[in-house]
Every structure is written in structure tokens, then in C-alpha cells.
PyMOL Python script that loads the backbone (N, CA, C, O; Angstrom):
from pymol import cmd

cmd.read_pdbstr("""\
ATOM      1  N   MET A   1     -41.669 -29.866 -67.587  1.00  0.00           N
ATOM      2  CA  MET A   1     -41.343 -31.216 -67.103  1.00  0.00           C
ATOM      3  C   MET A   1     -41.736 -31.062 -65.712  1.00  0.00           C
ATOM      4  O   MET A   1     -41.558 -30.046 -65.041  1.00  0.00           O
ATOM      5  N   ALA A   2     -42.379 -32.331 -65.259  1.00  0.00           N
ATOM      6  CA  ALA A   2     -42.880 -32.394 -63.782  1.00  0.00           C
ATOM      7  C   ALA A   2     -41.545 -32.421 -62.936  1.00  0.00           C
ATOM      8  O   ALA A   2     -40.469 -32.898 -63.298  1.00  0.00           O
ATOM      9  N   ALA A   3     -41.825 -31.840 -61.794  1.00  0.00           N
ATOM     10  CA  ALA A   3     -40.545 -31.768 -60.732  1.00  0.00           C
ATOM     11  C   ALA A   3     -40.046 -33.197 -60.344  1.00  0.00           C
ATOM     12  O   ALA A   3     -38.855 -33.438 -60.149  1.00  0.00           O
ATOM     13  N   LYS A   4     -41.005 -34.096 -60.250  1.00  0.00           N
ATOM     14  CA  LYS A   4     -40.396 -35.578 -59.966  1.00  0.00           C
ATOM     15  C   LYS A   4     -39.349 -35.983 -60.987  1.00  0.00           C
ATOM     16  O   LYS A   4     -38.326 -36.584 -60.659  1.00  0.00           O
ATOM     17  N   SER A   5     -39.640 -35.630 -62.257  1.00  0.00           N
ATOM     18  CA  SER A   5     -38.304 -36.183 -63.271  1.00  0.00           C
ATOM     19  C   SER A   5     -37.331 -35.324 -63.076  1.00  0.00           C
ATOM     20  O   SER A   5     -36.233 -35.880 -63.109  1.00  0.00           O
ATOM     21  N   ILE A   6     -37.268 -33.635 -62.794  1.00  0.00           N
ATOM     22  CA  ILE A   6     -36.202 -32.845 -62.777  1.00  0.00           C
ATOM     23  C   ILE A   6     -35.389 -33.287 -61.478  1.00  0.00           C
ATOM     24  O   ILE A   6     -34.182 -33.050 -61.506  1.00  0.00           O
ATOM     25  N   TYR A   7     -35.975 -33.975 -60.212  1.00  0.00           N
ATOM     26  CA  TYR A   7     -35.283 -33.931 -59.160  1.00  0.00           C
ATOM     27  C   TYR A   7     -35.211 -35.647 -58.750  1.00  0.00           C
ATOM     28  O   TYR A   7     -35.170 -36.095 -57.604  1.00  0.00           O
ATOM     29  N   GLU A   8     -35.210 -36.340 -59.868  1.00  0.00           N
ATOM     30  CA  GLU A   8     -35.033 -37.842 -59.450  1.00  0.00           C
ATOM     31  C   GLU A   8     -33.759 -38.082 -59.111  1.00  0.00           C
ATOM     32  O   GLU A   8     -33.463 -39.193 -58.671  1.00  0.00           O
ATOM     33  N   THR A   9     -32.775 -37.061 -59.262  1.00  0.00           N
ATOM     34  CA  THR A   9     -31.231 -37.647 -58.750  1.00  0.00           C
ATOM     35  C   THR A   9     -30.746 -36.360 -58.165  1.00  0.00           C
ATOM     36  O   THR A   9     -29.707 -35.881 -58.621  1.00  0.00           O
ATOM     37  N   LEU A  10     -31.351 -35.784 -57.256  1.00  0.00           N
ATOM     38  CA  LEU A  10     -31.124 -34.566 -56.768  1.00  0.00           C
ATOM     39  C   LEU A  10     -30.046 -34.867 -55.507  1.00  0.00           C
ATOM     40  O   LEU A  10     -30.350 -35.658 -54.614  1.00  0.00           O
ATOM     41  N   THR A  11     -29.006 -34.293 -55.521  1.00  0.00           N
ATOM     42  CA  THR A  11     -28.005 -34.665 -54.412  1.00  0.00           C
ATOM     43  C   THR A  11     -27.623 -33.413 -53.741  1.00  0.00           C
ATOM     44  O   THR A  11     -27.700 -32.348 -54.353  1.00  0.00           O
ATOM     45  N   ILE A  12     -27.199 -33.472 -52.470  1.00  0.00           N
ATOM     46  CA  ILE A  12     -26.493 -32.885 -51.609  1.00  0.00           C
ATOM     47  C   ILE A  12     -24.987 -33.043 -51.214  1.00  0.00           C
ATOM     48  O   ILE A  12     -24.627 -33.926 -50.436  1.00  0.00           O
ATOM     49  N   THR A  13     -24.246 -32.276 -51.703  1.00  0.00           N
ATOM     50  CA  THR A  13     -22.759 -32.426 -51.511  1.00  0.00           C
ATOM     51  C   THR A  13     -22.527 -31.414 -50.033  1.00  0.00           C
ATOM     52  O   THR A  13     -23.197 -30.403 -49.825  1.00  0.00           O
ATOM     53  N   ALA A  14     -21.522 -31.894 -49.163  1.00  0.00           N
ATOM     54  CA  ALA A  14     -21.252 -30.985 -48.187  1.00  0.00           C
ATOM     55  C   ALA A  14     -19.557 -30.957 -47.556  1.00  0.00           C
ATOM     56  O   ALA A  14     -18.839 -31.955 -47.493  1.00  0.00           O
ATOM     57  N   GLU A  15     -19.306 -30.064 -47.282  1.00  0.00           N
ATOM     58  CA  GLU A  15     -17.766 -29.881 -46.488  1.00  0.00           C
ATOM     59  C   GLU A  15     -18.243 -29.970 -45.108  1.00  0.00           C
ATOM     60  O   GLU A  15     -19.109 -29.271 -44.582  1.00  0.00           O
ATOM     61  N   ILE A  16     -17.558 -30.932 -44.588  1.00  0.00           N
ATOM     62  CA  ILE A  16     -18.098 -31.096 -43.071  1.00  0.00           C
ATOM     63  C   ILE A  16     -16.691 -31.214 -42.160  1.00  0.00           C
ATOM     64  O   ILE A  16     -15.763 -31.965 -42.462  1.00  0.00           O
ATOM     65  N   ASP A  17     -16.706 -30.502 -41.218  1.00  0.00           N
ATOM     66  CA  ASP A  17     -15.718 -30.210 -40.296  1.00  0.00           C
ATOM     67  C   ASP A  17     -15.507 -31.860 -39.546  1.00  0.00           C
ATOM     68  O   ASP A  17     -16.344 -32.428 -38.845  1.00  0.00           O
ATOM     69  N   LYS A  18     -14.242 -32.346 -39.910  1.00  0.00           N
ATOM     70  CA  LYS A  18     -13.977 -33.627 -39.347  1.00  0.00           C
ATOM     71  C   LYS A  18     -14.069 -33.796 -37.689  1.00  0.00           C
ATOM     72  O   LYS A  18     -14.517 -34.786 -37.111  1.00  0.00           O
ATOM     73  N   GLN A  19     -13.668 -32.888 -37.217  1.00  0.00           N
ATOM     74  CA  GLN A  19     -13.573 -32.981 -35.687  1.00  0.00           C
ATOM     75  C   GLN A  19     -14.843 -32.911 -35.103  1.00  0.00           C
ATOM     76  O   GLN A  19     -15.038 -33.761 -34.234  1.00  0.00           O
ATOM     77  N   TYR A  20     -15.860 -32.056 -35.361  1.00  0.00           N
ATOM     78  CA  TYR A  20     -17.244 -31.680 -34.678  1.00  0.00           C
ATOM     79  C   TYR A  20     -18.337 -32.215 -35.684  1.00  0.00           C
ATOM     80  O   TYR A  20     -19.484 -32.246 -35.238  1.00  0.00           O
ATOM     81  N   GLY A  21     -18.156 -32.599 -36.853  1.00  0.00           N
ATOM     82  CA  GLY A  21     -19.319 -33.074 -37.746  1.00  0.00           C
ATOM     83  C   GLY A  21     -20.080 -31.830 -38.020  1.00  0.00           C
ATOM     84  O   GLY A  21     -21.290 -32.031 -38.122  1.00  0.00           O
ATOM     85  N   VAL A  22     -19.719 -30.668 -38.159  1.00  0.00           N
ATOM     86  CA  VAL A  22     -20.225 -29.406 -38.491  1.00  0.00           C
ATOM     87  C   VAL A  22     -20.288 -29.268 -39.928  1.00  0.00           C
ATOM     88  O   VAL A  22     -19.308 -29.600 -40.595  1.00  0.00           O
ATOM     89  N   ILE A  23     -21.458 -28.761 -40.546  1.00  0.00           N
ATOM     90  CA  ILE A  23     -21.517 -28.585 -41.844  1.00  0.00           C
ATOM     91  C   ILE A  23     -20.954 -27.235 -42.300  1.00  0.00           C
ATOM     92  O   ILE A  23     -21.469 -26.158 -42.002  1.00  0.00           O
ATOM     93  N   VAL A  24     -19.882 -27.380 -43.027  1.00  0.00           N
ATOM     94  CA  VAL A  24     -19.320 -25.774 -43.199  1.00  0.00           C
ATOM     95  C   VAL A  24     -19.911 -25.247 -44.795  1.00  0.00           C
ATOM     96  O   VAL A  24     -20.146 -24.052 -44.977  1.00  0.00           O
ATOM     97  N   SER A  25     -20.064 -26.015 -45.624  1.00  0.00           N
ATOM     98  CA  SER A  25     -20.742 -25.424 -46.859  1.00  0.00           C
ATOM     99  C   SER A  25     -21.576 -26.515 -47.380  1.00  0.00           C
ATOM    100  O   SER A  25     -21.497 -27.585 -46.778  1.00  0.00           O
ATOM    101  N   THR A  26     -22.231 -26.448 -48.225  1.00  0.00           N
ATOM    102  CA  THR A  26     -23.170 -27.130 -48.928  1.00  0.00           C
ATOM    103  C   THR A  26     -23.132 -26.682 -50.606  1.00  0.00           C
ATOM    104  O   THR A  26     -22.867 -25.564 -51.048  1.00  0.00           O
ATOM    105  N   SER A  27     -23.462 -27.842 -51.333  1.00  0.00           N
ATOM    106  CA  SER A  27     -23.947 -27.489 -52.732  1.00  0.00           C
ATOM    107  C   SER A  27     -24.871 -28.792 -53.122  1.00  0.00           C
ATOM    108  O   SER A  27     -24.651 -29.981 -52.890  1.00  0.00           O
ATOM    109  N   CYS A  28     -25.916 -28.203 -53.754  1.00  0.00           N
ATOM    110  CA  CYS A  28     -26.825 -29.044 -54.453  1.00  0.00           C
ATOM    111  C   CYS A  28     -27.215 -29.083 -55.682  1.00  0.00           C
ATOM    112  O   CYS A  28     -26.943 -28.076 -56.335  1.00  0.00           O
ATOM    113  N   THR A  29     -27.855 -30.052 -56.301  1.00  0.00           N
ATOM    114  CA  THR A  29     -28.219 -29.972 -57.634  1.00  0.00           C
ATOM    115  C   THR A  29     -29.804 -29.300 -58.011  1.00  0.00           C
ATOM    116  O   THR A  29     -30.512 -29.687 -58.941  1.00  0.00           O
ATOM    117  N   LEU A  30     -30.091 -28.376 -57.189  1.00  0.00           N
ATOM    118  CA  LEU A  30     -31.343 -27.899 -57.520  1.00  0.00           C
ATOM    119  C   LEU A  30     -30.946 -26.933 -58.790  1.00  0.00           C
ATOM    120  O   LEU A  30     -29.785 -26.580 -58.996  1.00  0.00           O
ATOM    121  N   ALA A  31     -31.958 -26.586 -59.540  1.00  0.00           N
ATOM    122  CA  ALA A  31     -32.026 -25.877 -60.755  1.00  0.00           C
ATOM    123  C   ALA A  31     -31.654 -24.493 -60.616  1.00  0.00           C
ATOM    124  O   ALA A  31     -31.184 -23.895 -61.585  1.00  0.00           O
ATOM    125  N   THR A  32     -31.804 -23.975 -59.601  1.00  0.00           N
ATOM    126  CA  THR A  32     -31.735 -22.295 -59.275  1.00  0.00           C
ATOM    127  C   THR A  32     -30.707 -22.021 -58.391  1.00  0.00           C
ATOM    128  O   THR A  32     -30.724 -22.734 -57.387  1.00  0.00           O
ATOM    129  N   LYS A  33     -29.759 -21.150 -58.462  1.00  0.00           N
ATOM    130  CA  LYS A  33     -28.891 -20.624 -57.303  1.00  0.00           C
ATOM    131  C   LYS A  33     -29.768 -20.470 -56.255  1.00  0.00           C
ATOM    132  O   LYS A  33     -29.704 -21.196 -55.263  1.00  0.00           O
ATOM    133  N   HIS A  34     -30.723 -19.438 -56.402  1.00  0.00           N
ATOM    134  CA  HIS A  34     -31.428 -19.273 -54.992  1.00  0.00           C
ATOM    135  C   HIS A  34     -31.793 -20.376 -54.173  1.00  0.00           C
ATOM    136  O   HIS A  34     -31.632 -20.401 -52.953  1.00  0.00           O
ATOM    137  N   GLY A  35     -32.344 -21.396 -54.938  1.00  0.00           N
ATOM    138  CA  GLY A  35     -32.682 -22.509 -54.085  1.00  0.00           C
ATOM    139  C   GLY A  35     -31.408 -23.617 -53.481  1.00  0.00           C
ATOM    140  O   GLY A  35     -31.514 -24.459 -52.589  1.00  0.00           O
ATOM    141  N   GLN A  36     -30.210 -23.267 -54.319  1.00  0.00           N
ATOM    142  CA  GLN A  36     -28.929 -24.227 -53.789  1.00  0.00           C
ATOM    143  C   GLN A  36     -28.506 -22.958 -52.584  1.00  0.00           C
ATOM    144  O   GLN A  36     -27.999 -23.377 -51.543  1.00  0.00           O
ATOM    145  N   GLN A  37     -28.643 -21.943 -52.678  1.00  0.00           N
ATOM    146  CA  GLN A  37     -28.081 -20.983 -51.389  1.00  0.00           C
ATOM    147  C   GLN A  37     -29.046 -21.211 -50.221  1.00  0.00           C
ATOM    148  O   GLN A  37     -28.627 -21.428 -49.084  1.00  0.00           O
ATOM    149  N   TYR A  38     -30.191 -21.162 -50.491  1.00  0.00           N
ATOM    150  CA  TYR A  38     -31.178 -21.529 -49.239  1.00  0.00           C
ATOM    151  C   TYR A  38     -30.925 -22.909 -48.663  1.00  0.00           C
ATOM    152  O   TYR A  38     -30.825 -23.108 -47.452  1.00  0.00           O
ATOM    153  N   VAL A  39     -30.833 -23.805 -49.543  1.00  0.00           N
ATOM    154  CA  VAL A  39     -30.545 -24.969 -48.789  1.00  0.00           C
ATOM    155  C   VAL A  39     -29.407 -25.161 -48.029  1.00  0.00           C
ATOM    156  O   VAL A  39     -29.311 -26.077 -47.213  1.00  0.00           O
ATOM    157  N   GLU A  40     -28.425 -24.241 -48.279  1.00  0.00           N
ATOM    158  CA  GLU A  40     -27.202 -24.020 -47.546  1.00  0.00           C
ATOM    159  C   GLU A  40     -27.389 -23.356 -46.549  1.00  0.00           C
ATOM    160  O   GLU A  40     -26.782 -23.701 -45.535  1.00  0.00           O
ATOM    161  N   HIS A  41     -28.148 -22.367 -46.501  1.00  0.00           N
ATOM    162  CA  HIS A  41     -28.678 -21.586 -45.334  1.00  0.00           C
ATOM    163  C   HIS A  41     -29.485 -22.351 -44.383  1.00  0.00           C
ATOM    164  O   HIS A  41     -29.459 -21.923 -43.229  1.00  0.00           O
ATOM    165  N   LEU A  42     -30.151 -23.321 -44.598  1.00  0.00           N
ATOM    166  CA  LEU A  42     -30.802 -24.129 -43.797  1.00  0.00           C
ATOM    167  C   LEU A  42     -29.787 -25.171 -43.244  1.00  0.00           C
ATOM    168  O   LEU A  42     -30.068 -25.608 -42.128  1.00  0.00           O
ATOM    169  N   LEU A  43     -28.631 -25.654 -43.845  1.00  0.00           N
ATOM    170  CA  LEU A  43     -27.937 -26.680 -43.272  1.00  0.00           C
ATOM    171  C   LEU A  43     -26.578 -26.453 -42.629  1.00  0.00           C
ATOM    172  O   LEU A  43     -25.952 -27.216 -41.892  1.00  0.00           O
ATOM    173  N   LYS A  44     -26.198 -25.018 -43.144  1.00  0.00           N
ATOM    174  CA  LYS A  44     -24.723 -24.721 -42.531  1.00  0.00           C
ATOM    175  C   LYS A  44     -24.927 -24.454 -41.130  1.00  0.00           C
ATOM    176  O   LYS A  44     -25.936 -23.953 -40.633  1.00  0.00           O
ATOM    177  N   GLY A  45     -23.794 -24.865 -40.483  1.00  0.00           N
ATOM    178  CA  GLY A  45     -23.744 -24.748 -38.942  1.00  0.00           C
ATOM    179  C   GLY A  45     -24.079 -26.049 -38.155  1.00  0.00           C
ATOM    180  O   GLY A  45     -23.627 -26.339 -37.047  1.00  0.00           O
ATOM    181  N   HIS A  46     -24.841 -26.699 -38.815  1.00  0.00           N
ATOM    182  CA  HIS A  46     -25.446 -28.023 -37.922  1.00  0.00           C
ATOM    183  C   HIS A  46     -24.258 -29.143 -37.939  1.00  0.00           C
ATOM    184  O   HIS A  46     -23.454 -29.493 -38.803  1.00  0.00           O
ATOM    185  N   SER A  47     -24.487 -29.508 -36.725  1.00  0.00           N
ATOM    186  CA  SER A  47     -23.492 -30.794 -36.433  1.00  0.00           C
ATOM    187  C   SER A  47     -24.050 -31.963 -36.757  1.00  0.00           C
ATOM    188  O   SER A  47     -25.141 -32.309 -36.304  1.00  0.00           O
ATOM    189  N   LEU A  48     -23.371 -32.648 -37.543  1.00  0.00           N
ATOM    190  CA  LEU A  48     -24.174 -34.083 -37.932  1.00  0.00           C
ATOM    191  C   LEU A  48     -24.180 -35.019 -36.622  1.00  0.00           C
ATOM    192  O   LEU A  48     -25.045 -35.864 -36.394  1.00  0.00           O
ATOM    193  N   ARG A  49     -23.376 -34.809 -36.024  1.00  0.00           N
ATOM    194  CA  ARG A  49     -23.201 -35.604 -34.733  1.00  0.00           C
ATOM    195  C   ARG A  49     -24.521 -35.556 -33.852  1.00  0.00           C
ATOM    196  O   ARG A  49     -24.764 -36.409 -32.998  1.00  0.00           O
ATOM    197  N   ASP A  50     -25.292 -34.557 -34.117  1.00  0.00           N
ATOM    198  CA  ASP A  50     -26.550 -34.292 -33.266  1.00  0.00           C
ATOM    199  C   ASP A  50     -27.530 -35.018 -34.192  1.00  0.00           C
ATOM    200  O   ASP A  50     -28.697 -34.987 -33.801  1.00  0.00           O
ATOM    201  N   GLY A  51     -27.327 -35.576 -35.180  1.00  0.00           N
ATOM    202  CA  GLY A  51     -28.507 -36.383 -36.034  1.00  0.00           C
ATOM    203  C   GLY A  51     -28.844 -35.278 -36.942  1.00  0.00           C
ATOM    204  O   GLY A  51     -28.235 -34.218 -37.081  1.00  0.00           O
ATOM    205  N   ILE A  52     -30.125 -35.768 -37.663  1.00  0.00           N
ATOM    206  CA  ILE A  52     -30.387 -34.864 -38.813  1.00  0.00           C
ATOM    207  C   ILE A  52     -31.940 -34.458 -38.421  1.00  0.00           C
ATOM    208  O   ILE A  52     -32.544 -34.013 -39.397  1.00  0.00           O
ATOM    209  N   ASP A  53     -32.617 -34.507 -37.364  1.00  0.00           N
ATOM    210  CA  ASP A  53     -33.896 -34.337 -36.974  1.00  0.00           C
ATOM    211  C   ASP A  53     -34.210 -32.888 -37.370  1.00  0.00           C
ATOM    212  O   ASP A  53     -35.155 -32.533 -38.075  1.00  0.00           O
ATOM    213  N   GLN A  54     -33.307 -32.131 -36.830  1.00  0.00           N
ATOM    214  CA  GLN A  54     -33.519 -30.522 -36.708  1.00  0.00           C
ATOM    215  C   GLN A  54     -33.479 -30.019 -38.170  1.00  0.00           C
ATOM    216  O   GLN A  54     -34.377 -29.312 -38.627  1.00  0.00           O
ATOM    217  N   PRO A  55     -32.470 -30.387 -38.840  1.00  0.00           N
ATOM    218  CA  PRO A  55     -32.367 -30.020 -40.054  1.00  0.00           C
ATOM    219  C   PRO A  55     -33.524 -30.347 -41.254  1.00  0.00           C
ATOM    220  O   PRO A  55     -33.900 -29.629 -42.181  1.00  0.00           O
ATOM    221  N   LEU A  56     -33.958 -31.793 -40.844  1.00  0.00           N
ATOM    222  CA  LEU A  56     -35.148 -32.126 -41.628  1.00  0.00           C
ATOM    223  C   LEU A  56     -36.203 -31.399 -41.268  1.00  0.00           C
ATOM    224  O   LEU A  56     -36.791 -30.829 -42.187  1.00  0.00           O
ATOM    225  N   ASN A  57     -36.665 -31.242 -40.030  1.00  0.00           N
ATOM    226  CA  ASN A  57     -37.467 -30.326 -39.584  1.00  0.00           C
ATOM    227  C   ASN A  57     -37.598 -28.982 -40.375  1.00  0.00           C
ATOM    228  O   ASN A  57     -38.682 -28.638 -40.845  1.00  0.00           O
ATOM    229  N   ASN A  58     -36.457 -28.229 -40.508  1.00  0.00           N
ATOM    230  CA  ASN A  58     -36.501 -27.207 -40.805  1.00  0.00           C
ATOM    231  C   ASN A  58     -36.610 -27.193 -42.282  1.00  0.00           C
ATOM    232  O   ASN A  58     -37.079 -26.164 -42.768  1.00  0.00           O
ATOM    233  N   MET A  59     -36.283 -28.094 -43.039  1.00  0.00           N
ATOM    234  CA  MET A  59     -36.480 -28.317 -44.620  1.00  0.00           C
ATOM    235  C   MET A  59     -37.974 -28.522 -44.666  1.00  0.00           C
ATOM    236  O   MET A  59     -38.546 -27.836 -45.513  1.00  0.00           O
ATOM    237  N   LYS A  60     -38.735 -29.331 -43.925  1.00  0.00           N
ATOM    238  CA  LYS A  60     -40.431 -29.393 -44.036  1.00  0.00           C
ATOM    239  C   LYS A  60     -41.009 -27.933 -43.729  1.00  0.00           C
ATOM    240  O   LYS A  60     -41.962 -27.403 -44.298  1.00  0.00           O
ATOM    241  N   GLN A  61     -40.443 -27.551 -42.993  1.00  0.00           N
ATOM    242  CA  GLN A  61     -41.058 -26.019 -42.409  1.00  0.00           C
ATOM    243  C   GLN A  61     -40.809 -24.887 -43.387  1.00  0.00           C
ATOM    244  O   GLN A  61     -41.678 -24.108 -43.781  1.00  0.00           O
ATOM    245  N   HIS A  62     -39.590 -24.878 -43.722  1.00  0.00           N
ATOM    246  CA  HIS A  62     -39.297 -23.992 -44.402  1.00  0.00           C
ATOM    247  C   HIS A  62     -38.899 -23.867 -45.905  1.00  0.00           C
ATOM    248  O   HIS A  62     -38.896 -22.758 -46.438  1.00  0.00           O
ATOM    249  N   TYR A  63     -38.543 -25.061 -46.631  1.00  0.00           N
ATOM    250  CA  TYR A  63     -38.507 -24.989 -47.875  1.00  0.00           C
ATOM    251  C   TYR A  63     -39.705 -25.637 -48.430  1.00  0.00           C
ATOM    252  O   TYR A  63     -40.010 -26.819 -48.270  1.00  0.00           O
ATOM    253  N   LEU A  64     -40.440 -24.633 -49.185  1.00  0.00           N
ATOM    254  CA  LEU A  64     -42.016 -24.868 -49.802  1.00  0.00           C
ATOM    255  C   LEU A  64     -41.911 -25.234 -51.268  1.00  0.00           C
ATOM    256  O   LEU A  64     -42.950 -25.329 -51.921  1.00  0.00           O
ATOM    257  N   GLY A  65     -40.673 -25.458 -51.864  1.00  0.00           N
ATOM    258  CA  GLY A  65     -40.661 -25.719 -53.261  1.00  0.00           C
ATOM    259  C   GLY A  65     -40.957 -27.199 -53.550  1.00  0.00           C
ATOM    260  O   GLY A  65     -40.920 -27.937 -52.565  1.00  0.00           O
ATOM    261  N   LYS A  66     -41.263 -27.787 -54.812  1.00  0.00           N
ATOM    262  CA  LYS A  66     -41.599 -28.897 -55.026  1.00  0.00           C
ATOM    263  C   LYS A  66     -40.565 -30.060 -54.671  1.00  0.00           C
ATOM    264  O   LYS A  66     -40.846 -31.249 -54.518  1.00  0.00           O
ATOM    265  N   ALA A  67     -39.416 -29.512 -54.581  1.00  0.00           N
ATOM    266  CA  ALA A  67     -38.333 -30.822 -54.400  1.00  0.00           C
ATOM    267  C   ALA A  67     -38.302 -30.766 -52.851  1.00  0.00           C
ATOM    268  O   ALA A  67     -37.178 -30.996 -52.405  1.00  0.00           O
ATOM    269  N   GLY A  68     -39.072 -30.566 -52.097  1.00  0.00           N
ATOM    270  CA  GLY A  68     -39.023 -30.593 -50.655  1.00  0.00           C
ATOM    271  C   GLY A  68     -38.691 -32.025 -50.211  1.00  0.00           C
ATOM    272  O   GLY A  68     -37.840 -32.205 -49.339  1.00  0.00           O
ATOM    273  N   ASN A  69     -39.406 -33.151 -50.847  1.00  0.00           N
ATOM    274  CA  ASN A  69     -39.268 -34.475 -50.438  1.00  0.00           C
ATOM    275  C   ASN A  69     -37.994 -35.026 -50.971  1.00  0.00           C
ATOM    276  O   ASN A  69     -37.445 -35.913 -50.318  1.00  0.00           O
ATOM    277  N   ALA A  70     -37.408 -34.567 -52.184  1.00  0.00           N
ATOM    278  CA  ALA A  70     -36.305 -35.200 -52.712  1.00  0.00           C
ATOM    279  C   ALA A  70     -35.079 -34.528 -51.968  1.00  0.00           C
ATOM    280  O   ALA A  70     -34.024 -35.149 -51.832  1.00  0.00           O
ATOM    281  N   LEU A  71     -35.273 -33.070 -51.429  1.00  0.00           N
ATOM    282  CA  LEU A  71     -34.262 -32.719 -50.382  1.00  0.00           C
ATOM    283  C   LEU A  71     -34.078 -33.443 -49.252  1.00  0.00           C
ATOM    284  O   LEU A  71     -32.969 -33.782 -48.841  1.00  0.00           O
ATOM    285  N   GLN A  72     -35.130 -33.703 -48.720  1.00  0.00           N
ATOM    286  CA  GLN A  72     -35.054 -34.400 -47.401  1.00  0.00           C
ATOM    287  C   GLN A  72     -34.353 -35.937 -47.663  1.00  0.00           C
ATOM    288  O   GLN A  72     -33.639 -36.484 -46.822  1.00  0.00           O
ATOM    289  N   SER A  73     -34.592 -36.353 -48.597  1.00  0.00           N
ATOM    290  CA  SER A  73     -34.194 -37.699 -48.954  1.00  0.00           C
ATOM    291  C   SER A  73     -32.556 -37.732 -49.359  1.00  0.00           C
ATOM    292  O   SER A  73     -31.749 -38.629 -49.115  1.00  0.00           O
ATOM    293  N   ALA A  74     -32.334 -36.448 -50.063  1.00  0.00           N
ATOM    294  CA  ALA A  74     -30.670 -36.127 -50.197  1.00  0.00           C
ATOM    295  C   ALA A  74     -29.919 -35.916 -48.924  1.00  0.00           C
ATOM    296  O   ALA A  74     -28.750 -36.255 -48.746  1.00  0.00           O
ATOM    297  N   LEU A  75     -30.767 -35.270 -47.972  1.00  0.00           N
ATOM    298  CA  LEU A  75     -29.938 -34.982 -46.868  1.00  0.00           C
ATOM    299  C   LEU A  75     -30.048 -36.221 -45.813  1.00  0.00           C
ATOM    300  O   LEU A  75     -29.286 -36.174 -44.847  1.00  0.00           O
ATOM    301  N   LYS A  76     -31.042 -37.453 -45.939  1.00  0.00           N
ATOM    302  CA  LYS A  76     -30.851 -38.632 -45.222  1.00  0.00           C
ATOM    303  C   LYS A  76     -29.734 -39.342 -45.937  1.00  0.00           C
ATOM    304  O   LYS A  76     -28.981 -40.028 -45.245  1.00  0.00           O
ATOM    305  N   ASP A  77     -29.531 -39.267 -47.225  1.00  0.00           N
ATOM    306  CA  ASP A  77     -28.286 -40.195 -47.801  1.00  0.00           C
ATOM    307  C   ASP A  77     -26.865 -39.415 -47.493  1.00  0.00           C
ATOM    308  O   ASP A  77     -25.767 -39.963 -47.399  1.00  0.00           O
ATOM    309  N   LEU A  78     -27.114 -38.156 -47.372  1.00  0.00           N
ATOM    310  CA  LEU A  78     -25.722 -37.313 -46.867  1.00  0.00           C
ATOM    311  C   LEU A  78     -25.449 -38.077 -45.445  1.00  0.00           C
ATOM    312  O   LEU A  78     -24.380 -38.627 -45.181  1.00  0.00           O
ATOM    313  N   TYR A  79     -26.389 -38.035 -44.716  1.00  0.00           N
ATOM    314  CA  TYR A  79     -26.223 -38.417 -43.104  1.00  0.00           C
ATOM    315  C   TYR A  79     -25.590 -39.907 -43.415  1.00  0.00           C
ATOM    316  O   TYR A  79     -24.441 -40.172 -43.063  1.00  0.00           O
ATOM    317  N   LYS A  80     -26.294 -40.708 -43.991  1.00  0.00           N
ATOM    318  CA  LYS A  80     -25.804 -42.159 -44.002  1.00  0.00           C
ATOM    319  C   LYS A  80     -24.213 -42.000 -44.521  1.00  0.00           C
ATOM    320  O   LYS A  80     -23.277 -42.469 -43.874  1.00  0.00           O
ATOM    321  N   GLN A  81     -24.093 -41.477 -45.423  1.00  0.00           N
ATOM    322  CA  GLN A  81     -22.361 -41.432 -45.930  1.00  0.00           C
ATOM    323  C   GLN A  81     -21.677 -40.750 -44.651  1.00  0.00           C
ATOM    324  O   GLN A  81     -20.615 -41.216 -44.237  1.00  0.00           O
ATOM    325  N   TYR A  82     -22.122 -39.929 -44.182  1.00  0.00           N
ATOM    326  CA  TYR A  82     -21.387 -39.459 -42.979  1.00  0.00           C
ATOM    327  C   TYR A  82     -21.102 -40.315 -41.826  1.00  0.00           C
ATOM    328  O   TYR A  82     -20.039 -40.329 -41.206  1.00  0.00           O
ATOM    329  N   GLU A  83     -22.273 -41.119 -41.561  1.00  0.00           N
ATOM    330  CA  GLU A  83     -22.050 -42.103 -40.413  1.00  0.00           C
ATOM    331  C   GLU A  83     -21.196 -43.192 -40.848  1.00  0.00           C
ATOM    332  O   GLU A  83     -20.441 -43.769 -40.065  1.00  0.00           O
ATOM    333  N   LEU A  84     -21.308 -43.526 -42.235  1.00  0.00           N
ATOM    334  CA  LEU A  84     -20.279 -44.701 -42.750  1.00  0.00           C
ATOM    335  C   LEU A  84     -18.969 -44.291 -42.429  1.00  0.00           C
ATOM    336  O   LEU A  84     -18.177 -45.013 -41.822  1.00  0.00           O
ATOM    337  N   TYR A  85     -18.697 -43.030 -42.862  1.00  0.00           N
ATOM    338  CA  TYR A  85     -17.316 -42.450 -42.507  1.00  0.00           C
ATOM    339  C   TYR A  85     -16.653 -42.493 -41.195  1.00  0.00           C
ATOM    340  O   TYR A  85     -15.508 -42.788 -40.851  1.00  0.00           O
ATOM    341  N   ARG A  86     -17.899 -42.040 -40.447  1.00  0.00           N
ATOM    342  CA  ARG A  86     -17.309 -42.314 -38.994  1.00  0.00           C
ATOM    343  C   ARG A  86     -17.113 -43.533 -38.253  1.00  0.00           C
ATOM    344  O   ARG A  86     -16.464 -43.517 -37.207  1.00  0.00           O
ATOM    345  N   LYS A  87     -17.678 -44.706 -38.763  1.00  0.00           N
ATOM    346  CA  LYS A  87     -17.383 -45.844 -38.423  1.00  0.00           C
ATOM    347  C   LYS A  87     -15.903 -46.378 -38.892  1.00  0.00           C
ATOM    348  O   LYS A  87     -15.078 -47.020 -38.242  1.00  0.00           O
ATOM    349  N   GLU A  88     -15.850 -45.888 -40.256  1.00  0.00           N
ATOM    350  CA  GLU A  88     -14.644 -46.557 -41.073  1.00  0.00           C
ATOM    351  C   GLU A  88     -12.981 -45.704 -40.156  1.00  0.00           C
ATOM    352  O   GLU A  88     -11.849 -46.189 -40.156  1.00  0.00           O
ATOM    353  N   ASN A  89     -13.387 -44.496 -39.552  1.00  0.00           N
ATOM    354  CA  ASN A  89     -12.289 -43.612 -39.412  1.00  0.00           C
ATOM    355  C   ASN A  89     -12.411 -43.392 -37.657  1.00  0.00           C
ATOM    356  O   ASN A  89     -11.613 -42.662 -37.070  1.00  0.00           O
TER     357      ASN A  89
END
""", "prot")
cmd.dss("prot")
cmd.show_as("cartoon", "prot")
cmd.util.cbc("prot")
cmd.orient("prot")
């Protein structure tokens, strides 16, 4: 099966510290545990209050799997949800 169809609905969920916007832990729908752990390694500790340019660049430079573009899109979606939460609270 082509990577495009496997990662068509790829998502990233995150536990985020409400006070500082820091990513505490993540999970994603990548097929392998190793890939899931690597994504968490790339994102953990980053404050979403600083935007997502840095973690996006980290993904582009260091995640070389076929799901790279899907992961970047999922991160952008996560950030949009975070921004909506901040506006409402």
C-alpha cells in the first residue's frame, strides 16, 4: 500500500501544559512504535506559544520517512486546535 493512503488520516495528539503551552507528551497514528517515539522526541518540550516553525523545521530536517508531509500537516492542525483553545479560554 502506498504511503499516501496509509497516512491519509495521520493525526498527532498531545498533552500540553496549559500554563506555558509546552508539549508534555505526544502520540500519533504512525504505523511503527519507533516512528511514534521519534515524533514525540522531536516535539516534546517545545512551547506552542513560540509557534511551530522550529518543530516544523526539525521534522523537515530529521524525519526522513514517507509520512513527513503528513506529519507536518498534522502538526499544523494540532497548532490550530491549540490556538482555538487559547482564544476560547
